[in-house]
DSSP file (Angstrom, degrees, kcal/mol; ACC not computed):
  #  RESIDUE AA STRUCTURE BP1 BP2  ACC     N-H-->O    O-->H-N    N-H-->O    O-->H-N    TCO  KAPPA ALPHA  PHI   PSI    X-CA   Y-CA   Z-CA
    1    1 A M     >        0   0    0      0, 0.0     4,-2.2     0, 0.0     5,-0.2   0.000 360.0 360.0 360.0 -44.9   78.6  -19.2  -39.6
    2    2 A L  H  >  +     0   0    0      1,-0.2     4,-2.5     2,-0.2     5,-0.2   0.908 360.0  54.1 -60.9 -41.0   81.6  -19.7  -37.3
    3    3 A F  H  > S+     0   0    0      1,-0.2     4,-2.3     2,-0.2    -1,-0.2   0.904 107.7  49.7 -60.7 -42.1   81.8  -23.3  -38.5
    4    4 A I  H  > S+     0   0    0      1,-0.2     4,-2.3     2,-0.2    -1,-0.2   0.915 110.7  50.4 -63.5 -42.9   82.0  -22.1  -42.2
    5    5 A G  H  X S+     0   0    0     -4,-2.2     4,-2.3     1,-0.2    -2,-0.2   0.904 110.8  48.9 -61.0 -41.6   84.7  -19.7  -41.2
    6    6 A L  H  X S+     0   0    0     -4,-2.5     4,-2.3     2,-0.2    -1,-0.2   0.876 109.9  52.0 -66.1 -37.6   86.7  -22.4  -39.5
    7    7 A M  H  X S+     0   0    0     -4,-2.3     4,-1.2     2,-0.2    -2,-0.2   0.918 109.4  49.2 -64.6 -42.6   86.4  -24.7  -42.5
    8    8 A I  H  < S+     0   0    0     -4,-2.3     3,-0.5     1,-0.2     4,-0.3   0.928 112.1  48.8 -62.5 -44.2   87.7  -22.0  -44.8
    9    9 A L  H >< S+     0   0    0     -4,-2.3     3,-1.3     1,-0.2    -1,-0.2   0.888 108.5  53.2 -62.9 -38.8   90.6  -21.3  -42.5
   10   10 A S  H 3< S+     0   0    0     -4,-2.3    -1,-0.2     1,-0.3    -2,-0.2   0.749 106.2  54.2 -70.4 -21.5   91.4  -25.0  -42.3
   11   11 A C  T 3< S+     0   0    0     -4,-1.2    -1,-0.3    -3,-0.5    -2,-0.2   0.435  77.6 126.5 -90.0   0.6   91.5  -25.3  -46.1
   12   12 A N    <   -     0   0    0     -3,-1.3    -3,-0.0    -4,-0.3    -4,-0.0  -0.411  49.6-156.6 -62.3 126.3   94.0  -22.5  -46.4
   13   13 A S        +     0   0    0     -2,-0.2    -1,-0.2     2,-0.0     3,-0.1   0.367  48.9 128.0 -88.5   4.8   97.0  -23.8  -48.5
   14   14 A R        -     0   0    0      1,-0.1     6,-0.0     2,-0.1    -2,-0.0  -0.385  69.2-108.0 -61.5 132.8   99.4  -21.2  -47.0
   15   15 A P    >   -     0   0    0      0, 0.0     3,-1.6     0, 0.0    -1,-0.1  -0.334  27.0-118.7 -59.7 146.6  102.6  -22.9  -45.7
   16   16 A K  T 3  S+     0   0    0      1,-0.3    -2,-0.1    -3,-0.1    -3,-0.0   0.764 111.0  52.6 -62.2 -27.7  102.7  -22.9  -41.9
   17   17 A N  T 3  S+     0   0    0      2,-0.1    -1,-0.3     0, 0.0    -3,-0.0   0.474  87.9  95.4 -90.3  -0.3  105.9  -20.8  -41.8
   18   18 A Q  S <  S-     0   0    0     -3,-1.6    -4,-0.0     1,-0.1     0, 0.0  -0.759  84.3-110.0 -88.7 133.5  104.6  -18.0  -44.1
   19   19 A P        -     0   0    0      0, 0.0     2,-0.3     0, 0.0    -2,-0.1  -0.291  30.7-113.0 -64.4 145.5  103.1  -15.0  -42.2
   20   20 A Q        -     0   0    0      1,-0.0     2,-0.2    -6,-0.0     3,-0.0  -0.613  28.5-134.5 -77.8 132.9   99.4  -14.5  -42.3
   21   21 A K        -     0   0    0     -2,-0.3     2,-0.3     1,-0.1     5,-0.1  -0.521  30.3 -94.7 -82.8 155.4   98.3  -11.4  -44.2
   22   22 A N        +     0   0    0     -2,-0.2    -1,-0.1     3,-0.1     6,-0.0  -0.547  61.3 152.1 -69.5 134.1   95.6   -9.1  -42.8
   23   23 A S  B >   -A   26   0A   0      3,-1.2     3,-1.4    -2,-0.3    -3,-0.0  -0.915  62.5 -85.0-151.9 172.7   92.3  -10.0  -44.2
   24   24 A P  T 3  S+     0   0    0      0, 0.0    -2,-0.0     0, 0.0    -1,-0.0   0.840 131.0  47.5 -56.2 -32.6   88.6   -9.8  -43.1
   25   25 A T  T 3  S+     0   0    0      1,-0.3    -3,-0.1   -20,-0.0   -16,-0.0   0.633 118.8  42.0 -83.8 -11.4   89.0  -13.1  -41.3
   26   26 A H  B <  S-A   23   0A   0     -3,-1.4    -3,-1.2    -5,-0.1    -1,-0.3  -0.650  83.7-171.0-131.0  75.4   92.3  -11.9  -39.6
   27   27 A P        -     0   0    0      0, 0.0     2,-0.3     0, 0.0    82,-0.1  -0.207  36.1 -92.4 -67.5 158.2   91.6   -8.3  -38.6
   28   28 A I        -     0   0    0      1,-0.1    80,-0.0    80,-0.1    -6,-0.0  -0.542  42.9-179.7 -67.2 129.5   94.4   -6.0  -37.3
   29   29 A E        +     0   0    0     -2,-0.3     2,-0.5    -3,-0.1    -1,-0.1  -0.291  37.5 115.7-130.5  48.8   94.5   -6.3  -33.6
   30   30 A N        +     0   0    0      1,-0.1     3,-0.3    79,-0.1    29,-0.1  -0.974  31.2 175.5-121.2 118.7   97.3   -4.0  -32.6
   31   31 A F    >   +     0   0    0     -2,-0.5     3,-2.1     1,-0.2     4,-0.3  -0.024  38.8 125.9-109.6  29.0   96.4   -1.0  -30.5
   32   32 A D  G >   +     0   0    0      1,-0.3     3,-1.6     2,-0.2    -1,-0.2   0.710  59.1  77.3 -61.2 -20.0   99.9    0.2  -30.0
   33   33 A W  G 3  S+     0   0    0     -3,-0.3    -1,-0.3     1,-0.3    -2,-0.1   0.696  90.0  56.3 -62.7 -18.2   98.9    3.6  -31.3
   34   34 A I  G <  S+     0   0    0     -3,-2.1    -1,-0.3    96,-0.1    19,-0.2   0.596  84.1 113.2 -88.1 -11.2   97.2    4.3  -28.0
   35   35 A L    <   +     0   0    0     -3,-1.6     2,-0.2    -4,-0.3    19,-0.2  -0.266  53.0  43.6 -67.5 146.6  100.5    3.7  -26.0
   36   36 A G  E    S-B   53   0B   0     17,-2.3    17,-2.9     2,-0.1     2,-0.5  -0.648  91.7 -52.1 121.5-174.1  102.2    6.6  -24.2
   37   37 A N  E     -B   52   0B   0    116,-0.4   116,-3.4    15,-0.2     2,-0.3  -0.912  54.5-171.4-106.7 123.5  101.4    9.5  -21.9
   38   38 A W  E     -BC  51 152B   0     13,-3.5    13,-2.1    -2,-0.5     2,-0.4  -0.882  13.6-156.5-121.0 145.0   98.7   11.9  -23.3
   39   39 A E  E     -BC  50 151B   0    112,-2.8   112,-2.6    -2,-0.3    11,-0.2  -0.983  25.4-120.4-122.2 133.0   97.5   15.3  -22.2
   40   40 A R  E     - C   0 150B   0      9,-3.1     9,-0.4    -2,-0.4     3,-0.3  -0.501  22.7-172.5 -70.1 132.9   94.0   16.6  -23.0
   41   41 A I  S    S+     0   0    0    108,-3.5   109,-0.1    -2,-0.2    -1,-0.1   0.481  77.9  58.9-106.3  -5.2   94.2   19.9  -25.0
   42   42 A N  S    S+     0   0    0    107,-0.7    -1,-0.2   105,-0.0   105,-0.1  -0.302  79.4 143.8-115.1  48.4   90.5   20.7  -25.1
   43   43 A N        -     0   0    0     -3,-0.3     2,-0.1     4,-0.1     3,-0.1  -0.313  57.1 -94.1 -82.9 163.9   90.1   20.9  -21.3
   44   44 A E    >   -     0   0    0      1,-0.1     3,-2.0    -2,-0.1    -1,-0.1  -0.478  60.5 -80.3 -70.3 150.9   87.9   23.2  -19.2
   45   45 A E  T 3  S+     0   0    0      1,-0.3    -1,-0.1    -2,-0.1     3,-0.1  -0.264 117.6  17.4 -54.0 132.6   89.7   26.3  -17.9
   46   46 A G  T 3  S+     0   0    0      1,-0.3    24,-0.9    -3,-0.1     2,-0.3   0.467 106.6 101.3  84.2   1.5   91.8   25.5  -14.8
   47   47 A R  E <   - D   0  69B   0     -3,-2.0     2,-0.4    22,-0.2    -1,-0.3  -0.890  50.0-163.6-120.2 151.4   91.9   21.7  -15.4
   48   48 A K  E     - D   0  68B   0     20,-2.3    20,-3.5    -2,-0.3     2,-0.4  -0.998   9.0-167.2-131.4 129.2   94.4   19.3  -16.8
   49   49 A T  E     - D   0  67B   0     -2,-0.4    -9,-3.1    -9,-0.4     2,-0.3  -0.943   6.9-176.9-119.3 138.7   93.5   15.8  -17.9
   50   50 A F  E     -BD  39  66B   0     16,-2.7    16,-2.2    -2,-0.4     2,-0.4  -0.952  13.4-166.1-132.4 149.3   95.9   13.0  -18.6
   51   51 A E  E     -BD  38  65B   0    -13,-2.1   -13,-3.5    -2,-0.3     2,-0.5  -0.995   6.0-167.5-133.3 134.8   95.8    9.4  -19.9
   52   52 A N  E     -BD  37  64B   0     12,-2.4    12,-1.9    -2,-0.4     2,-0.4  -0.985   8.5-169.1-123.5 122.5   98.7    7.0  -19.7
   53   53 A W  E     +BD  36  63B   0    -17,-2.9   -17,-2.3    -2,-0.5     2,-0.3  -0.921   7.1 177.1-118.0 136.9   98.5    3.8  -21.6
   54   54 A T  E     - D   0  62B   0      8,-2.8     8,-2.4    -2,-0.4     2,-0.6  -0.915  28.6-123.5-129.8 159.4  100.8    0.7  -21.4
   55   55 A K  E     - D   0  61B   0     -2,-0.3     6,-0.2     6,-0.2     3,-0.1  -0.925  21.2-178.9-105.2 118.4  100.8   -2.7  -23.1
   56   56 A Q  E     -     0   0B   0      4,-2.2     2,-0.3    -2,-0.6     5,-0.2   0.848  69.2 -38.5 -84.2 -37.1  100.8   -5.6  -20.7
   57   57 A N  E >  S- D   0  60B   0      3,-1.5     3,-1.1     0, 0.0    -1,-0.3  -0.906  81.0 -64.9-166.8-169.5  100.8   -8.2  -23.4
   58   58 A D  T 3  S+     0   0    0     -2,-0.3     3,-0.1     1,-0.2    -3,-0.0   0.627 132.5  35.8 -68.8 -12.1   99.3   -8.9  -26.9
   59   59 A T  T 3  S+     0   0    0      1,-0.2    24,-2.2   -29,-0.1     2,-0.4   0.295 110.4  63.2-123.7   9.1   95.8   -9.0  -25.5
   60   60 A V  E <   +DE  57  82B   0     -3,-1.1    -4,-2.2    22,-0.2    -3,-1.5  -0.968  47.5 177.3-141.7 124.2   95.8   -6.4  -22.7
   61   61 A Y  E     -DE  55  81B   0     20,-3.0    20,-2.8    -2,-0.4     2,-0.4  -0.988  17.2-156.5-119.1 132.8   96.3   -2.7  -22.8
   62   62 A A  E     -DE  54  80B   0     -8,-2.4    -8,-2.8    -2,-0.4     2,-0.3  -0.919  10.7-175.7-116.6 136.3   96.1   -0.8  -19.5
   63   63 A G  E     -DE  53  79B   0     16,-3.7    16,-3.5    -2,-0.4     2,-0.4  -0.941  14.2-160.9-129.3 151.3   95.3    2.9  -19.1
   64   64 A V  E     -DE  52  78B   0    -12,-1.9   -12,-2.4    -2,-0.3     2,-0.4  -0.999  12.9-172.7-127.8 128.2   95.0    5.4  -16.2
   65   65 A G  E     +DE  51  77B   0     12,-2.8    12,-2.6    -2,-0.4     2,-0.3  -0.955  10.1 164.5-121.6 142.1   93.1    8.6  -16.6
   66   66 A F  E     -DE  50  76B   0    -16,-2.2   -16,-2.7    -2,-0.4     2,-0.4  -0.994  23.7-145.6-155.3 151.7   93.0   11.5  -14.2
   67   67 A T  E     -DE  49  75B   0      8,-2.4     7,-2.5    -2,-0.3     8,-1.2  -0.969  12.6-159.2-122.2 134.5   92.0   15.1  -14.0
   68   68 A L  E     -DE  48  73B   0    -20,-3.5   -20,-2.3    -2,-0.4     2,-0.5  -0.882   9.3-168.0-109.6 140.9   93.7   17.8  -11.9
   69   69 A Q  E >  S-DE  47  72B   0      3,-2.8     3,-1.8    -2,-0.4     2,-0.5  -0.949  79.4 -39.8-123.8 110.4   92.3   21.1  -10.8
   70   70 A G  T 3  S-     0   0    0    -24,-0.9   -22,-0.1    -2,-0.5    -2,-0.0  -0.649 124.6 -32.4  67.2-124.6   95.2   23.0   -9.5
   71   71 A E  T 3  S+     0   0    0     -2,-0.5     2,-0.4    -3,-0.1    -1,-0.2   0.338 118.3 101.9-104.1   4.8   97.2   20.4   -7.6
   72   72 A D  E <  S-E   69   0B   0     -3,-1.8    -3,-2.8     2,-0.0     2,-0.7  -0.746  70.7-132.2 -95.0 134.9   94.1   18.4   -6.6
   73   73 A T  E     +E   68   0B   0     -2,-0.4    -5,-0.2    -5,-0.2     3,-0.1  -0.757  28.0 175.5 -80.6 115.3   93.1   15.2   -8.3
   74   74 A I  E     +     0   0B   0     -7,-2.5     2,-0.3    -2,-0.7    -1,-0.2   0.626  64.1  10.0-100.6 -15.3   89.3   15.6   -8.9
   75   75 A S  E     +E   67   0B   0     -8,-1.2    -8,-2.4     2,-0.0     2,-0.3  -0.975  61.2 173.8-157.0 150.7   88.7   12.4  -10.9
   76   76 A Q  E     +E   66   0B   0     -2,-0.3     2,-0.3   -10,-0.2   -10,-0.2  -0.988   1.6 177.4-154.0 155.6   90.6    9.2  -11.8
   77   77 A E  E     -E   65   0B   0    -12,-2.6   -12,-2.8    -2,-0.3     2,-0.5  -0.990  23.4-135.0-155.0 152.3   89.9    6.0  -13.5
   78   78 A K  E     -EF  64  93B   0     15,-2.5    15,-3.2    -2,-0.3     2,-0.4  -0.945  25.3-165.3-110.0 136.0   91.6    2.8  -14.6
   79   79 A I  E     -EF  63  92B   0    -16,-3.5   -16,-3.7    -2,-0.5     2,-0.4  -0.942   7.0-170.6-123.6 139.7   90.9    1.6  -18.1
   80   80 A K  E     -EF  62  91B   0     11,-2.3    11,-2.3    -2,-0.4     2,-0.6  -0.971   7.9-166.8-135.8 123.3   91.6   -1.8  -19.5
   81   81 A L  E     +EF  61  90B   0    -20,-2.8   -20,-3.0    -2,-0.4     2,-0.3  -0.938  31.0 160.7-102.8 120.0   91.3   -2.8  -23.2
   82   82 A F  E     -EF  60  89B   0      7,-2.4     7,-3.2    -2,-0.6     2,-0.5  -0.965  39.9-123.1-145.7 155.9   91.5   -6.6  -23.4
   83   83 A K  E     + F   0  88B   0    -24,-2.2     2,-0.3    -2,-0.3     5,-0.2  -0.877  34.6 162.7-102.3 128.0   90.7   -9.5  -25.6
   84   84 A A  E >   + F   0  87B   0      3,-2.9     3,-1.3    -2,-0.5    -2,-0.0  -0.986  67.8   0.0-144.6 134.2   88.4  -12.2  -24.3
   85   85 A N  T 3  S-     0   0    0     -2,-0.3    -1,-0.1     1,-0.3     3,-0.1   0.899 130.2 -57.4  53.3  44.6   86.5  -14.9  -26.2
   86   86 A E  T 3  S+     0   0    0      1,-0.2     2,-0.4    -3,-0.0    -1,-0.3   0.646 119.4 103.6  66.3  16.8   87.9  -13.5  -29.5
   87   87 A K  E <   -F   84   0B   0     -3,-1.3    -3,-2.9    -5,-0.0     2,-0.4  -0.992  68.9-128.6-134.9 138.1   86.4  -10.1  -28.8
   88   88 A W  E     +F   83   0B   0     -2,-0.4    17,-0.7    -5,-0.2     2,-0.3  -0.719  35.6 173.2 -85.6 131.5   88.0   -6.8  -27.7
   89   89 A N  E     -FG  82 104B   0     -7,-3.2    -7,-2.4    -2,-0.4     2,-0.4  -0.812  21.7-139.2-131.9 171.1   86.4   -5.2  -24.6
   90   90 A L  E     -FG  81 103B   0     13,-2.6    13,-3.3    -2,-0.3     2,-0.4  -0.997  10.0-166.4-135.2 137.3   87.0   -2.3  -22.3
   91   91 A T  E     -FG  80 102B   0    -11,-2.3   -11,-2.3    -2,-0.4     2,-0.4  -0.954   5.3-158.5-120.5 148.5   86.5   -2.0  -18.6
   92   92 A V  E     -FG  79 101B   0      9,-1.9     9,-3.0    -2,-0.4     2,-0.5  -0.994   6.2-163.6-124.9 125.8   86.5    1.2  -16.6
   93   93 A S  E     -F   78   0B   0    -15,-3.2   -15,-2.5    -2,-0.4     5,-0.1  -0.935   4.9-168.8-111.6 128.1   87.3    1.1  -12.8
   94   94 A L    >   -     0   0    0     -2,-0.5     3,-1.5     3,-0.3   -17,-0.1  -0.858  30.9-117.7-113.7 150.6   86.4    4.1  -10.6
   95   95 A P  T 3  S+     0   0    0      0, 0.0    -1,-0.1     0, 0.0   -18,-0.1   0.833 112.0  44.1 -58.5 -35.2   87.5    4.6   -7.0
   96   96 A K  T 3  S+     0   0    0      2,-0.0     2,-0.5    -3,-0.0    -3,-0.0   0.407 101.9  76.1 -93.8   3.3   84.0    4.5   -5.5
   97   97 A I    <   -     0   0    0     -3,-1.5    -3,-0.3     1,-0.1     4,-0.1  -0.965  62.7-158.9-117.5 128.3   82.7    1.6   -7.5
   98   98 A T  S    S+     0   0    0     -2,-0.5    -1,-0.1     1,-0.1    -2,-0.0   0.823  77.5  55.7 -76.4 -31.3   83.9   -1.9   -6.5
   99   99 A T  S    S-     0   0    0     -6,-0.0    -5,-0.2     1,-0.0    -1,-0.1  -0.885  88.4-119.3-106.3 128.3   83.1   -3.7   -9.8
  100  100 A P        -     0   0    0      0, 0.0     2,-0.5     0, 0.0    -7,-0.2  -0.290  29.6-116.1 -59.7 149.1   84.6   -2.4  -13.1
  101  101 A I  E     -G   92   0B   0     -9,-3.0    -9,-1.9    -4,-0.1     2,-0.4  -0.794  29.6-141.2 -89.6 125.4   82.1   -1.3  -15.7
  102  102 A L  E     -G   91   0B   0     -2,-0.5     2,-0.5   -11,-0.2   -11,-0.2  -0.744  16.2-171.2 -93.4 131.2   82.3   -3.5  -18.8
  103  103 A F  E     -G   90   0B   0    -13,-3.3   -13,-2.6    -2,-0.4     2,-0.3  -0.984  21.7-135.2-119.5 117.7   81.9   -2.1  -22.3
  104  104 A A  E     -GH  89 116B   0     12,-2.3    12,-2.9    -2,-0.5   -15,-0.2  -0.538  22.9-113.8 -76.7 133.3   81.6   -4.7  -25.0
  105  105 A G  E     + H   0 115B   0    -17,-0.7    10,-0.3    -2,-0.3     3,-0.1  -0.451  36.3 172.8 -64.5 132.3   83.7   -4.1  -28.2
  106  106 A T  E     -     0   0B   0      8,-3.0     2,-0.3     1,-0.4     9,-0.2   0.652  63.4  -4.8-114.5 -25.8   81.5   -3.5  -31.2
  107  107 A S  E     + H   0 114B   0      7,-1.4     7,-2.6   -19,-0.1    -1,-0.4  -0.976  56.8 176.4-162.7 154.4   84.2   -2.5  -33.8
  108  108 A H  E     + H   0 113B   0     -2,-0.3     5,-0.2     5,-0.2     2,-0.2  -0.970   2.3 177.5-160.1 150.8   87.8   -1.9  -34.3
  109  109 A T        -     0   0    0      3,-2.8     3,-0.4    -2,-0.3   -79,-0.1  -0.633  56.6 -78.0-132.2-168.4   90.4   -1.1  -37.0
  110  110 A N  S    S+     0   0    0     -2,-0.2   -77,-0.2     1,-0.2     3,-0.1   0.445 131.0  29.0 -77.7   2.2   94.1   -0.3  -36.9
  111  111 A S  S    S+     0   0    0      1,-0.3    19,-2.8    17,-0.1     2,-0.3   0.276 121.1  30.8-144.7  13.5   93.3    3.2  -35.7
  112  112 A E  E     - I   0 129B   0     -3,-0.4    -3,-2.8    17,-0.2     2,-0.3  -0.981  48.7-166.7-163.5 157.6   90.1    3.1  -33.7
  113  113 A F  E     -HI 108 128B   0     15,-2.3    15,-2.3    -2,-0.3     2,-0.4  -0.989   6.5-158.5-146.7 151.4   87.9    1.1  -31.4
  114  114 A V  E     -HI 107 127B   0     -7,-2.6    -8,-3.0    -2,-0.3    -7,-1.4  -0.995   9.7-177.6-130.8 132.8   84.3    1.4  -30.2
  115  115 A C  E     -HI 105 126B   0     11,-2.8    11,-2.9    -2,-0.4     2,-0.3  -0.977   7.5-164.1-131.4 145.1   82.9   -0.2  -27.1
  116  116 A K  E     +HI 104 125B   0    -12,-2.9   -12,-2.3    -2,-0.3     9,-0.2  -0.946  21.9 179.4-134.2 150.1   79.3   -0.1  -25.8
  117  117 A N    >   -     0   0    0      7,-2.9     3,-1.3    -2,-0.3   -14,-0.1  -0.755   6.9-174.4-143.2  94.6   77.2   -0.8  -22.6
  118  118 A P  T 3  S+     0   0    0      0, 0.0     7,-0.1     0, 0.0     6,-0.1   0.673  83.0  60.7 -66.8 -15.9   73.6    0.0  -23.3
  119  119 A E  T 3  S+     0   0    0      5,-0.1     2,-0.2     0, 0.0     5,-0.1   0.701  85.5  90.7 -83.2 -19.8   72.8   -0.6  -19.6
  120  120 A N  S <  S-     0   0    0     -3,-1.3    -3,-0.1     1,-0.1   -19,-0.0  -0.558  71.5-143.2 -78.7 139.2   75.1    2.1  -18.3
  121  121 A D  S    S+     0   0    0      1,-0.3     3,-0.2    -2,-0.2    -1,-0.1   0.974  81.5  36.4 -65.9 -55.2   73.5    5.6  -17.8
  122  122 A F  S    S+     0   0    0      1,-0.3    -1,-0.3     2,-0.1    19,-0.1  -0.950 119.9  16.4-152.9 131.0   76.6    7.5  -19.0
  123  123 A P        +     0   0    0      0, 0.0    -1,-0.3     0, 0.0    18,-0.2   0.684  58.0 167.8 -82.6 161.4   78.5    6.8  -21.0
  124  124 A K  S    S+     0   0    0     16,-3.0    -7,-2.9     1,-0.3     2,-0.4   0.650  76.0  39.4 -97.4 -26.4   76.8    4.1  -23.2
  125  125 A V  E     -IJ 116 140B   0     15,-2.2    15,-2.2    -9,-0.2     2,-0.4  -0.987  61.8-172.9-129.3 133.6   79.5    4.4  -25.9
  126  126 A I  E     +IJ 115 139B   0    -11,-2.9   -11,-2.8    -2,-0.4     2,-0.4  -0.997  11.7 179.8-123.8 128.4   83.2    4.9  -25.6
  127  127 A K  E     -IJ 114 138B   0     11,-2.4    11,-2.4    -2,-0.4     2,-0.4  -0.993   8.3-174.3-131.7 135.8   85.3    5.5  -28.8
  128  128 A Y  E     +IJ 113 137B   0    -15,-2.3   -15,-2.3    -2,-0.4     2,-0.3  -0.971  11.7 169.3-122.1 142.8   89.0    6.0  -29.2
  129  129 A W  E     -IJ 112 136B   0      7,-2.5     7,-3.2    -2,-0.4     2,-0.4  -0.993  34.3-118.1-152.9 151.0   90.7    6.9  -32.5
  130  130 A K  E     - J   0 135B   0    -19,-2.8     2,-0.4    -2,-0.3     5,-0.2  -0.713  24.9-172.9 -85.3 135.3   94.0    8.1  -33.8
  131  131 A N  E >   - J   0 134B   0      3,-3.0     3,-2.2    -2,-0.4     2,-0.4  -0.782  59.0 -68.3-133.4  86.2   93.9   11.5  -35.5
  132  132 A G  T 3  S-     0   0    0     -2,-0.4    -1,-0.1     1,-0.3     0, 0.0  -0.542 117.2 -16.5  65.0-122.0   97.3   12.2  -37.1
  133  133 A Q  T 3  S+     0   0    0     -2,-0.4    19,-0.6    -3,-0.1    -1,-0.3   0.401 127.6  85.7 -90.8   1.3   99.7   12.7  -34.1
  134  134 A K  E <   -JK 131 151B   0     -3,-2.2    -3,-3.0    17,-0.1     2,-0.5  -0.649  69.2-138.0-103.7 159.2   96.7   13.2  -31.7
  135  135 A L  E     -JK 130 150B   0     15,-1.9    15,-3.3    -2,-0.2     2,-0.3  -0.970  22.1-167.7-113.8 129.0   94.5   10.7  -29.8
  136  136 A N  E     +JK 129 149B   0     -7,-3.2    -7,-2.5    -2,-0.5     2,-0.3  -0.861   8.3 176.0-115.6 153.6   90.8   11.4  -29.7
  137  137 A A  E     -JK 128 148B   0     11,-2.1    11,-3.1    -2,-0.3     2,-0.3  -0.983   8.6-165.6-147.4 155.2   88.1    9.9  -27.5
  138  138 A S  E     -JK 127 147B   0    -11,-2.4   -11,-2.4    -2,-0.3     2,-0.4  -0.996   5.3-164.8-141.4 144.7   84.4   10.4  -27.0
  139  139 A V  E     +JK 126 146B   0      7,-2.0     7,-3.0    -2,-0.3     2,-0.3  -0.998  30.5 155.9-125.3 132.3   82.0    9.2  -24.3
  140  140 A S  E     -JK 125 145B   0    -15,-2.2   -16,-3.0    -2,-0.4   -15,-2.2  -0.959  31.6-174.0-152.3 163.8   78.4    9.5  -25.1
  141  141 A N        -     0   0    0      3,-2.4     3,-0.1    -2,-0.3   -19,-0.1  -0.747  61.1 -75.5-139.4-167.7   74.8    8.5  -24.7
  142  142 A S  S    S+     0   0    0     -2,-0.2     3,-0.1     1,-0.2    -2,-0.0   0.730 130.2  38.7 -69.9 -19.2   71.7    9.6  -26.7
  143  143 A E  S    S+     0   0    0      1,-0.2     2,-0.3     0, 0.0    -1,-0.2   0.696 119.5  30.7-101.3 -21.9   71.6   13.0  -24.9
  144  144 A M        -     0   0    0     -3,-0.1    -3,-2.4     2,-0.0     2,-0.4  -0.988  48.6-170.1-145.4 146.4   75.3   14.0  -24.6
  145  145 A N  E     - K   0 140B   0     -2,-0.3     2,-0.6    -5,-0.2    -5,-0.2  -0.965  10.1-164.3-137.1 118.6   78.7   13.5  -26.3
  146  146 A V  E     - K   0 139B   0     -7,-3.0    -7,-2.0    -2,-0.4     2,-0.3  -0.919  11.5-154.8-106.8 121.8   81.9   14.6  -24.6
  147  147 A L  E     - K   0 138B   0     -2,-0.6     2,-0.4    -9,-0.2    -9,-0.2  -0.748   6.4-164.8 -98.7 141.1   84.9   14.8  -26.9
  148  148 A F  E     - K   0 137B   0    -11,-3.1   -11,-2.1    -2,-0.3     2,-0.5  -0.986   3.2-170.1-124.2 133.7   88.5   14.5  -25.7
  149  149 A E  E     - K   0 136B   0     -2,-0.4  -108,-3.5   -13,-0.2  -107,-0.7  -0.986  12.7-171.6-125.3 122.7   91.5   15.5  -27.8
  150  150 A F  E     -CK  40 135B   0    -15,-3.3   -15,-1.9    -2,-0.5     2,-0.4  -0.856  14.6-156.5-116.7 145.9   95.0   14.5  -26.5
  151  151 A E  E     -CK  39 134B   0   -112,-2.6  -112,-2.8    -2,-0.3     2,-0.3  -0.934  32.9-109.2-112.8 144.9   98.5   15.3  -27.5
  152  152 A K  E     -C   38   0B   0    -19,-0.6  -114,-0.3    -2,-0.4     2,-0.2  -0.540  29.2-130.1 -74.2 133.5  101.3   13.0  -26.7
  153  153 A L              0   0    0   -116,-3.4  -116,-0.4    -2,-0.3    -1,-0.1  -0.586 360.0 360.0 -79.7 146.0  103.7   14.2  -24.0
  154  154 A K              0   0    0     -2,-0.2    -1,-0.1     0, 0.0    -2,-0.0   0.447 360.0 360.0 -93.1 360.0  107.4   14.0  -24.8
């Protein structure tokens, strides 16, 4: 199947200096909609959760998420959305775990992405999507789904 796709691409008669249009063989791969500093608006009472996303290059987006209770940081994680072997994936690094947890990308559009790791207890699925001016995320397995709704900080 990959060979057929490569053959079709090589037969493309588009001049080399003409930009490529988005098509099924050239999906949109820009996740700039996730960039910025976000605050969760559906938090538990007494907690504040934040995610801050930056773009390192065209194939790597880095995020830091943390939750405060009062002035104490009660959880934190480093998140990386990256392209490897023509596929977008996500890793989550936690302070007490030496190896980042890999979630393989299963789908993405110009306003959402889904990554899965069926071997992980929780979550097995991580999904992010743009919802108007808000950023939404969910982490889930077959028993539980935790929804996050973020507003961009100014």
